[in-house]
N, C-alpha and C positions, 0 to 999 in steps of 0.2 A: 771430742773433738778431734782435728787434725792439724797438727802444727809444721810450720815451716823451720827451716834450719835456724833461725834467730829464735824461735820457742814460741813464736806468737801465732795464735789462730789464722788458719788459712783455710780458703776453699779446697775443696777435694780436686786431683791434679786433674779428673774427669768427672763431670757432671752428666748423665744420662737422665732425660725429661720424657715422662709421657707426654702426649700433646692435648689431645681434647680433654679439657677440664684440669689441666695442669697448666700448661703454658697458655692456653688459648680457650676463651669462652666462645665455643663453637654453636652452642644450642640453640642461638638464634636462627644460625643458618639452618640447622635441622628442623627447627619449627617451620620454617617457610617452606622447606622442603615437605614435609608432612602435610601442612595445610594445603598445598598444591594438589597432592594426591586426593585428600579428602573432599576437596572442591569438585574435582573430577568425579567423585563418587556421589554428589549431591550432599556432603555432610558440611556442617557448621565448624569454622576453625576452632582448633584446640587453644588453650592457653599455655603460655611457657611452662610453668608451675606443673603442669601435667606431663610434658615430654621430659623437662630437664633432668629429674632423677634417672632416666634409662639412657643417656646419652653414652656415657662410657660403656655400656653394655652392647654397643655395636648396633647395625641396622635393622637386625632382626627385631631385636628388644624394642626399639622405638617403633617399628612398624606395628607390634603387637601393641604396644600403646596406642598408637593413632588409630586403628581397627580391631578392637579386643573382640569383635566379632567374627573375625576370620578363622578359620581353620589353620594348623600349623603349615600345612602343605601351601595353602595359598599366599601365606606371609613368606615363606620362603621363596616363592615364585616372583613374588613382587621386589624383592631385594634388588634386583639389576635396576629396576626401574627407578627407585628409590636413589641408587646411587648416581644414575644418570640426572636426574633432577638435583640432587646435591651438587653434584659438579656445577651445575648453572647458578646455583644459588651460593655457593662457595666464597667468602670473602665479602659478600655483598652486607651484611649484617654481623659478622663476628669481629673479635678483636683480641689482641693478647689482654691478659687479665692486669689489671693497675698494677704496676710495680715489676713486672715480669720484664719489660725492657731495660730497665735500671739494673734489674738483678743481674741479666746476661752481660751488661755493657760493663758492670764491677766485674766480674768474673773474668772476662776478657782482658781488661786493664791490669788484673791481677795476675795474667799469664795463664790462665786456666783454660781450659778446653770444654766444650760442651755438646752433647748431640741429643738426638730423638729416638726412642723406640716406640711404637704405636701399633696397636691392631689394626689401624686404619689401613686401606690398601695404600700400597706405597705411591701410586700415581696421584691419588689425592693429597695424601700427605705432603707429597713435593708441591703440589698446588698452592695449599695453604703456607709452607714455607718461602714460596716465591712472593705470593701476595704480601707477606709480612717484612719481605726484604732481608729475609735470614740465610738465602740460599749460600752467599760466601761465607757464612758466618757458623752455621751448624756443621760440625765437623764429622758427624755421621748421621745417616738417617735410614732407620729399618722400619719398614711397615710389615703389617700382619700378613702379607703374601710375598715378602722377600726371601723367606726361607722354608724349610720344610715343617718348621714348628712356629709357633705363634705364643705370646703370653697366656697363659701363667707357665708355660714352659721356659726354661732358663736359657735355651740356646739363643734367642734374640740378644739377650743381655751378654752373654759369652761372646757372641760374635761382635758386638759393638766394641767391647772391650778389643778384642783381637785386631778389629779395624784400625783402632785409635792407638794399636802398640802400647796398650796398657793392661795390668794387671788387673784382677779383680778387686784385689786391696786397695787400689789406687782408684777405684769408682766408688759414686754413690749413686742409687736410681731413686728418683722421685716421681710418685704417680698418685692419682686419686681414687682408684680401684683395689679391690683385694687382689686380682688377678696379678696387678702391679707388683705387689708385696710378696706374694706367692713366687713369682718369676724371681724376685732379687734373693728372697731366702734360698730358694734352690740352687742359685747361681752362687750363693756363698757371698753376696752384695750387700754392702750398707743400704739402707732404705729410708727414705722418708714418705710418708703418708699426709698429702695435702687436704684440708677440710673445705675448700673453697669449690670443689669440683662437683662431679655429677653422682649421687649413691642415693639408694632406698633409704627411708627411716629406719628399714628392719637390717641394714647391713653396717654395723656400728665399727668405724675404723680401730677402736682400742682392741678390738679382738684380732685384727690381721697380724700383729706381732712386727709393726714396722719399729724402727730404730727410734725415730722420732713422729710426732705428729705436729703440724704445722698448721696453726690456725689461720695466719695472715702471711702474706708473700714477704712482709719486712723481715720475719724470722729468717727467710732464707737468705736475705742479705746481710745477715751476720755470719761471719765464718765460724763463729764458736758455736753455733747451733747443729754445723753439720755433724753427724756421728762417723765414727771409726768404721773400718770394714767389719762386716759381720764376722 
């Protein structure tokens, strides 16, 4: 855990979060997007449990789940269409996970800062943050196209720490995908893997090497739960 000058447990100076599946349950927006595309191809709508495990893997993975009969070239070619429709659906069906707003408020009240490092394109991530009213509260936002590298490369996390004038040791990264933990480990940053996000059954977070596994948002609201720097 991290302690303040009085010896009491405290939140990390900087908490960096993944977006989809960590802070925001965006799967319903993604489902609406996929089903609009399926309808245009004369297909029946798919159910949320069919798409949800693929959300953190990105547009290509979601398209592959929605259109399993497509060749990889066709899937890649449809990514811009998916993103265009998703921008129209963004925020219509999604919301922050229960307890996240309270967590962010408690961190802010304690004098700690937080930011977002996601593989979602930056313009879409900024739309999400704006719709949630977080634009003046989120201290840094780095998207998958903001830099020359994206997670699992450590560059986005290192750059987020740099922009916040914080050392790696003062930061903790929180995410729901193995690439999040890989990026944190490569950056030398402490990490938490959350279990309420999006992942396939054959992708066990116990094997990712995270500093902590969080089953509920309430665990993150306990400063003593947060790990020390890696």
